[in-house]
DRENZAVEX-90764 format. One record per residue (C-alpha): residue number from 1; residue in one letter; y, x, z. Coordinates in nm, 3 decimals. Each point is the difference from the previous one (the first is absolute). Layout:
(NUM; "A"; (Y; X; Z)),
...
REM end
This chain:
(1; "M"; (11.847; 9.402; 11.485)),
(2; "Y"; (-0.268; -0.010; -0.287)),
(3; "S"; (-0.085; 0.238; -0.310)),
(4; "R"; (-0.021; -0.248; -0.260)),
(5; "I"; (-0.148; 0.101; -0.350)),
(6; "A"; (0.387; 0.036; -0.249)),
(7; "G"; (-0.226; 0.084; -0.296)),
(8; "T"; (-0.364; 0.068; -0.129)),
(9; "G"; (-0.115; 0.243; -0.313)),
(10; "H"; (-0.334; 0.126; -0.143)),
(11; "Y"; (-0.108; 0.236; -0.288)),
(12; "V"; (-0.294; 0.081; -0.150)),
(13; "P"; (-0.133; 0.294; -0.267)),
(14; "K"; (0.000; -0.146; -0.336)),
(15; "K"; (-0.331; 0.134; -0.070)),
(16; "V"; (-0.249; -0.275; 0.053)),
(17; "L"; (-0.392; 0.046; 0.055)),
(18; "T"; (-0.192; -0.332; -0.065)),
(19; "N"; (-0.352; -0.085; 0.157)),
(20; "T"; (-0.098; 0.088; -0.356)),
(21; "D"; (0.118; 0.307; -0.009)),
(22; "L"; (-0.189; 0.093; 0.300)),
(23; "E"; (-0.344; -0.123; -0.170)),
(24; "Q"; (0.100; 0.303; -0.197)),
(25; "M"; (0.010; 0.229; 0.266)),
(26; "V"; (-0.291; -0.100; 0.266)),
(27; "D"; (-0.311; -0.239; 0.036)),
(28; "T"; (0.211; -0.355; 0.040)),
(29; "T"; (0.158; -0.300; -0.134)),
(30; "D"; (0.266; -0.210; 0.005)),
(31; "E"; (-0.178; -0.297; 0.128)),
(32; "W"; (-0.150; 0.236; 0.263)),
(33; "I"; (0.340; 0.109; 0.126)),
(34; "K"; (0.171; -0.327; -0.062)),
(35; "S"; (-0.254; -0.141; 0.234)),
(36; "R"; (-0.004; 0.270; 0.246)),
(37; "S"; (0.366; 0.091; 0.046)),
(38; "G"; (0.200; -0.280; -0.200)),
(39; "I"; (0.194; 0.290; -0.179)),
(40; "E"; (0.005; 0.003; -0.388)),
(41; "R"; (0.251; 0.258; -0.038)),
(42; "R"; (0.187; 0.281; 0.138)),
(43; "H"; (0.287; 0.255; -0.062)),
(44; "I"; (-0.056; 0.334; 0.021)),
(45; "A"; (0.284; 0.275; -0.029)),
(46; "E"; (0.030; 0.270; -0.212)),
(47; "A"; (-0.034; 0.365; 0.050)),
(48; "D"; (0.361; 0.055; 0.023)),
(49; "E"; (0.072; -0.301; 0.211)),
(50; "Y"; (-0.016; 0.049; 0.383)),
(51; "T"; (0.061; -0.260; 0.287)),
(52; "S"; (0.318; 0.069; 0.041)),
(53; "D"; (0.060; -0.073; -0.371)),
(54; "L"; (-0.148; -0.318; 0.067)),
(55; "A"; (0.172; -0.075; 0.319)),
(56; "V"; (0.364; 0.059; -0.121)),
(57; "Q"; (-0.078; -0.298; -0.259)),
(58; "A"; (-0.108; -0.204; 0.253)),
(59; "C"; (0.308; 0.069; 0.211)),
(60; "T"; (0.254; -0.027; -0.283)),
(61; "A"; (-0.136; -0.323; -0.037)),
(62; "A"; (0.000; -0.114; 0.316)),
(63; "M"; (0.375; 0.146; 0.063)),
(64; "E"; (0.114; -0.195; -0.314)),
(65; "A"; (-0.144; -0.291; 0.179)),
(66; "A"; (0.139; 0.056; 0.319)),
(67; "A"; (0.393; 0.043; -0.149)),
(68; "V"; (-0.031; 0.407; 0.187)),
(69; "G"; (0.103; 0.320; -0.127)),
(70; "P"; (-0.145; 0.343; 0.076)),
(71; "E"; (0.331; 0.033; 0.229)),
(72; "D"; (-0.133; -0.280; 0.174)),
(73; "I"; (-0.359; 0.083; 0.144)),
(74; "D"; (-0.027; 0.151; 0.330)),
(75; "F"; (-0.406; 0.047; 0.094)),
(76; "I"; (-0.277; 0.076; -0.271)),
(77; "V"; (-0.324; -0.059; 0.090)),
(78; "V"; (-0.311; 0.015; -0.221)),
(79; "G"; (-0.344; -0.090; 0.068)),
(80; "T"; (-0.269; 0.233; -0.194)),
(81; "T"; (-0.316; 0.129; -0.064)),
(82; "T"; (0.052; 0.247; -0.289)),
(83; "P"; (0.360; 0.122; 0.075)),
(84; "D"; (0.123; 0.277; -0.319)),
(85; "L"; (-0.021; 0.272; 0.229)),
(86; "V"; (-0.105; 0.094; 0.366)),
(87; "F"; (0.360; 0.120; 0.019)),
(88; "P"; (0.279; -0.095; -0.024)),
(89; "N"; (-0.123; -0.362; 0.102)),
(90; "V"; (0.044; -0.275; -0.287)),
(91; "G"; (0.263; -0.171; 0.178)),
(92; "T"; (0.240; 0.273; -0.068)),
(93; "I"; (-0.104; 0.070; -0.364)),
(94; "I"; (0.091; -0.409; -0.073)),
(95; "Q"; (0.290; 0.052; 0.239)),
(96; "A"; (0.125; 0.296; -0.225)),
(97; "K"; (-0.111; -0.171; -0.349)),
(98; "L"; (0.196; -0.343; 0.103)),
(99; "G"; (0.319; 0.248; 0.100)),
(100; "I"; (0.015; -0.072; 0.350)),
(101; "Y"; (0.052; 0.214; 0.241)),
(102; "G"; (-0.003; 0.094; 0.381)),
(103; "C"; (-0.194; -0.330; 0.099)),
(104; "P"; (-0.302; 0.009; 0.230)),
(105; "A"; (-0.300; 0.027; -0.310)),
(106; "F"; (-0.382; 0.037; 0.082)),
(107; "S"; (-0.299; -0.073; -0.087)),
(108; "L"; (-0.335; -0.140; 0.218)),
(109; "E"; (-0.335; -0.024; -0.098)),
(110; "A"; (-0.213; -0.310; 0.089)),
(111; "A"; (-0.154; -0.035; -0.264)),
(112; "C"; (-0.043; -0.377; -0.150)),
(113; "S"; (0.192; -0.098; 0.311)),
(114; "G"; (0.308; 0.205; -0.078)),
(115; "F"; (0.194; -0.227; -0.117)),
(116; "I"; (-0.002; -0.235; 0.298)),
(117; "Y"; (0.005; 0.331; 0.242)),
(118; "A"; (0.337; 0.136; -0.187)),
(119; "L"; (0.157; -0.387; 0.025)),
(120; "S"; (-0.071; 0.038; 0.370)),
(121; "I"; (0.221; 0.315; 0.028)),
(122; "A"; (0.287; -0.108; -0.197)),
(123; "D"; (-0.004; -0.388; 0.176)),
(124; "K"; (0.042; 0.214; 0.360)),
(125; "F"; (0.258; 0.195; -0.158)),
(126; "I"; (0.207; -0.272; -0.133)),
(127; "G"; (0.002; -0.194; 0.349)),
(128; "T"; (0.102; 0.252; 0.206)),
(129; "G"; (0.323; 0.037; -0.217)),
(130; "Q"; (-0.105; 0.354; -0.131)),
(131; "A"; (-0.061; -0.071; -0.404)),
(132; "K"; (0.192; -0.275; -0.152)),
(133; "C"; (-0.192; 0.037; -0.357)),
(134; "A"; (-0.353; 0.099; -0.002)),
(135; "L"; (-0.183; 0.091; -0.265)),
(136; "V"; (-0.388; -0.058; 0.065)),
(137; "V"; (-0.274; 0.126; -0.297)),
(138; "G"; (-0.330; -0.018; -0.079)),
(139; "A"; (-0.115; 0.227; -0.248)),
(140; "E"; (-0.322; 0.138; -0.107)),
(141; "T"; (-0.153; 0.197; -0.320)),
(142; "L"; (-0.365; -0.059; 0.137)),
(143; "S"; (-0.128; 0.090; -0.342)),
(144; "R"; (0.021; 0.324; 0.148)),
(145; "I"; (-0.245; -0.006; 0.227)),
(146; "T"; (-0.256; -0.233; -0.157)),
(147; "D"; (-0.286; 0.128; -0.091)),
(148; "W"; (-0.044; -0.152; -0.378)),
(149; "S"; (-0.413; 0.096; -0.051)),
(150; "D"; (-0.007; -0.205; 0.309)),
(151; "R"; (-0.096; -0.383; -0.094)),
(152; "S"; (0.031; -0.160; 0.344)),
(153; "T"; (0.353; 0.124; 0.086)),
(154; "C"; (0.184; 0.090; -0.339)),
(155; "V"; (0.021; -0.329; -0.107)),
(156; "L"; (0.195; -0.151; 0.285)),
(157; "F"; (0.289; 0.245; 0.006)),
(158; "G"; (0.379; 0.029; -0.191)),
(159; "D"; (0.307; 0.113; 0.033)),
(160; "G"; (0.323; -0.150; 0.102)),
(161; "A"; (0.272; -0.032; 0.179)),
(162; "G"; (0.243; -0.252; 0.182)),
(163; "A"; (0.292; -0.015; 0.256)),
(164; "V"; (0.252; -0.240; 0.179)),
(165; "V"; (0.368; 0.038; 0.140)),
(166; "L"; (0.024; -0.075; 0.339)),
(167; "K"; (0.358; -0.111; 0.151)),
(168; "P"; (0.079; -0.150; 0.334)),
(169; "D"; (0.024; -0.403; 0.014)),
(170; "E"; (0.100; -0.197; 0.284)),
(171; "D"; (-0.202; -0.317; -0.086)),
(172; "A"; (-0.334; 0.108; -0.212)),
(173; "G"; (-0.192; 0.293; -0.064)),
(174; "I"; (-0.341; 0.163; 0.157)),
(175; "I"; (-0.111; -0.202; 0.278)),
(176; "S"; (-0.226; 0.271; 0.161)),
(177; "T"; (-0.217; 0.277; -0.117)),
(178; "H"; (-0.374; 0.103; 0.133)),
(179; "L"; (-0.183; 0.336; -0.014)),
(180; "R"; (-0.332; 0.076; 0.026)),
(181; "A"; (-0.252; 0.308; -0.050)),
(182; "D"; (-0.343; 0.106; 0.136)),
(183; "G"; (-0.108; 0.385; -0.104)),
(184; "R"; (-0.334; -0.112; 0.045)),
(185; "Y"; (-0.086; -0.155; -0.371)),
(186; "K"; (0.188; 0.299; -0.147)),
(187; "D"; (-0.346; 0.092; -0.220)),
(188; "L"; (0.020; -0.374; -0.148)),
(189; "L"; (0.258; 0.134; -0.210)),
(190; "T"; (0.131; 0.294; -0.078)),
(191; "A"; (0.060; 0.345; -0.193)),
(192; "K"; (-0.198; 0.301; 0.176)),
(193; "T"; (0.250; 0.234; -0.160)),
(194; "G"; (0.364; 0.136; 0.160)),
(195; "V"; (0.191; 0.291; 0.059)),
(196; "S"; (-0.150; 0.095; 0.312)),
(197; "V"; (-0.324; -0.124; -0.086)),
(198; "Q"; (-0.125; 0.149; -0.323)),
(199; "P"; (-0.330; -0.006; -0.172)),
(200; "E"; (-0.235; 0.295; -0.046)),
(201; "G"; (0.122; 0.151; -0.294)),
(202; "D"; (0.322; 0.099; -0.172)),
(203; "A"; (0.116; -0.365; -0.155)),
(204; "L"; (0.186; -0.209; 0.284)),
(205; "S"; (-0.068; -0.269; -0.236)),
(206; "D"; (-0.406; 0.022; 0.022)),
(207; "G"; (0.021; -0.281; 0.252)),
(208; "F"; (0.312; -0.180; 0.002)),
(209; "N"; (-0.096; -0.301; -0.115)),
(210; "V"; (-0.015; -0.362; 0.120)),
(211; "Q"; (-0.357; -0.036; 0.160)),
(212; "M"; (-0.110; -0.348; 0.140)),
(213; "A"; (-0.255; -0.195; 0.188)),
(214; "G"; (0.066; -0.342; -0.203)),
(215; "N"; (-0.163; -0.252; 0.206)),
(216; "E"; (0.098; 0.160; 0.348)),
(217; "I"; (0.332; 0.009; -0.103)),
(218; "F"; (0.004; -0.377; -0.130)),
(219; "K"; (-0.160; -0.129; 0.333)),
(220; "V"; (0.294; 0.231; 0.217)),
(221; "A"; (0.283; -0.092; -0.211)),
(222; "V"; (-0.081; -0.379; 0.023)),
(223; "K"; (-0.024; -0.028; 0.359)),
(224; "S"; (0.300; 0.211; 0.047)),
(225; "L"; (0.201; -0.179; -0.217)),
(226; "E"; (-0.087; -0.320; 0.154)),
(227; "S"; (0.110; 0.138; 0.362)),
(228; "I"; (0.312; 0.121; -0.127)),
(229; "V"; (0.052; -0.311; -0.150)),
(230; "E"; (-0.069; -0.214; 0.284)),
(231; "E"; (0.219; 0.249; 0.237)),
(232; "T"; (0.264; 0.008; -0.180)),
(233; "L"; (0.026; -0.422; 0.004)),
(234; "D"; (-0.043; 0.010; 0.369)),
(235; "A"; (0.242; 0.236; 0.087)),
(236; "N"; (0.276; -0.191; -0.179)),
(237; "G"; (-0.161; -0.342; 0.103)),
(238; "I"; (-0.047; -0.150; -0.396)),
(239; "D"; (-0.277; -0.161; -0.147)),
(240; "K"; (-0.125; 0.132; -0.339)),
(241; "S"; (0.109; -0.303; -0.132)),
(242; "E"; (0.321; 0.074; -0.020)),
(243; "L"; (-0.066; 0.312; -0.189)),
(244; "D"; (0.153; -0.071; -0.340)),
(245; "W"; (-0.197; 0.375; -0.100)),
(246; "L"; (-0.199; 0.218; 0.073)),
(247; "I"; (0.024; 0.327; -0.182)),
(248; "P"; (-0.297; 0.241; 0.049)),
(249; "H"; (-0.081; 0.328; -0.081)),
(250; "Q"; (-0.191; -0.026; -0.391)),
(251; "A"; (-0.277; 0.168; 0.052)),
(252; "N"; (-0.261; -0.168; -0.069)),
(253; "I"; (-0.034; -0.385; -0.077)),
(254; "R"; (-0.286; -0.081; 0.250)),
(255; "I"; (0.167; 0.124; 0.296)),
(256; "I"; (0.312; -0.186; -0.103)),
(257; "N"; (-0.192; -0.308; -0.079)),
(258; "A"; (-0.201; 0.062; 0.364)),
(259; "T"; (0.295; 0.024; 0.170)),
(260; "A"; (0.180; -0.281; -0.179)),
(261; "K"; (-0.318; -0.221; 0.107)),
(262; "R"; (-0.038; 0.139; 0.380)),
(263; "L"; (0.371; -0.102; 0.051)),
(264; "S"; (-0.063; -0.383; -0.187)),
(265; "M"; (0.304; 0.077; -0.234)),
(266; "P"; (-0.040; -0.053; -0.380)),
(267; "M"; (0.008; 0.213; -0.272)),
(268; "E"; (0.284; -0.140; -0.124)),
(269; "K"; (0.192; 0.141; 0.284)),
(270; "V"; (-0.071; 0.340; -0.034)),
(271; "I"; (0.162; 0.217; -0.281)),
(272; "L"; (-0.240; 0.214; -0.198)),
(273; "T"; (0.060; 0.328; -0.232)),
(274; "V"; (-0.368; 0.131; 0.032)),
(275; "Q"; (-0.122; -0.119; -0.365)),
(276; "D"; (0.319; 0.239; -0.146)),
(277; "Y"; (0.071; 0.300; 0.210)),
(278; "G"; (-0.318; 0.003; 0.167)),
(279; "N"; (0.009; 0.180; 0.412)),
(280; "T"; (0.349; 0.200; -0.026)),
(281; "S"; (-0.015; 0.089; 0.385)),
(282; "A"; (0.265; 0.014; 0.156)),
(283; "A"; (0.201; -0.128; -0.328)),
(284; "S"; (-0.188; -0.348; 0.018)),
(285; "V"; (0.144; -0.235; 0.262)),
(286; "P"; (0.338; 0.093; -0.091)),
(287; "M"; (-0.062; 0.005; -0.421)),
(288; "A"; (-0.129; -0.364; 0.103)),
(289; "L"; (0.278; -0.149; 0.153)),
(290; "D"; (0.221; 0.148; -0.314)),
(291; "V"; (-0.217; -0.194; -0.175)),
(292; "A"; (0.049; -0.324; 0.175)),
(293; "V"; (0.354; 0.007; 0.029)),
(294; "R"; (0.084; 0.125; -0.375)),
(295; "D"; (-0.246; -0.255; -0.134)),
(296; "G"; (0.166; -0.307; 0.263)),
(297; "R"; (-0.290; -0.080; 0.266)),
(298; "V"; (0.154; 0.153; 0.240)),
(299; "K"; (0.356; -0.118; 0.083)),
(300; "R"; (0.224; 0.047; 0.281)),
(301; "G"; (-0.081; -0.187; 0.331)),
(302; "Q"; (-0.311; 0.026; -0.061)),
(303; "L"; (-0.246; 0.113; 0.251)),
(304; "L"; (-0.203; 0.326; -0.107)),
(305; "L"; (-0.286; 0.171; 0.191)),
(306; "L"; (-0.089; 0.339; -0.176)),
(307; "E"; (-0.318; 0.209; 0.096)),
(308; "A"; (-0.202; 0.302; -0.117)),
(309; "F"; (-0.306; 0.206; 0.142)),
(310; "G"; (-0.069; 0.352; -0.083)),
(311; "G"; (-0.187; 0.366; 0.085)),
(312; "G"; (0.032; 0.113; 0.323)),
(313; "L"; (-0.087; -0.307; 0.041)),
(314; "T"; (0.363; -0.122; 0.004)),
(315; "W"; (0.123; -0.350; 0.009)),
(316; "G"; (0.323; -0.180; 0.021)),
(317; "S"; (0.214; -0.327; -0.047)),
(318; "A"; (0.343; -0.124; -0.049)),
(319; "L"; (0.135; -0.364; 0.081)),
(320; "L"; (0.311; -0.034; -0.155)),
(321; "R"; (0.250; -0.290; -0.106)),
(322; "Y"; (0.107; 0.114; -0.399)),
REM end
């Protein structure tokens, strides 16, 4: 029994922050941002707009596409780095806002790999018969933990949410998922403040911003993504030429280009949304998937490879027949 994606959805806040806007905020230029990251604009949540609010919009779209209602959902898992609260977990907040009651609902934190991790968990529940209609979400309000005075990081991140509905299918769906992590590299991409680890001083937010060693992350990301993709294809006896689409984490155009080049994949077979949304962490893969489904590029029966890499360090992939 496979777990098949029955519906997809995504949502971004209405507020758009362009590269030109950032030129007025920090010492940067539109040309520099585009050449280094491929990003042209990103969406930013309003002060009263929370991660759960973005997620609910994405979930509603996915549920409509799958023709399911709140009464059909029996499992909810959310990948996020920026939940509304420490507790209750954002999965239960989303559950309540959608009018879903009683089923398991939880969130997990694997940074940008969060959706792939969540998808893998939901796939196992579907495969073992413990769930029949799962809602899998990636949602972020990264603007909340972005240092808007740091020109090396503030140009990269945006807010958004993506979701899919998984249902059992005898013929096609998720073929395999592969998850990896290596905590030795934790300081390359981190937010060094949390609940248990707090900075000196009174404000919890003093150090709660994304910090990144860009060059080092680039090298590790490209190598790790190449490895996980090859592992995935080898495990299933599939040649990379058989893939219809690569749907990568939308972190940076240079990482995406380098990964595609190492896999000998033409960019025409790579779904790109980084130019419009920036790096939305755990939301980026389901957002890119939904964009490609809705514009007609991704069609039923096609072979897709989803992959992501994030702080932790974590990385993972999912091979599926859509």
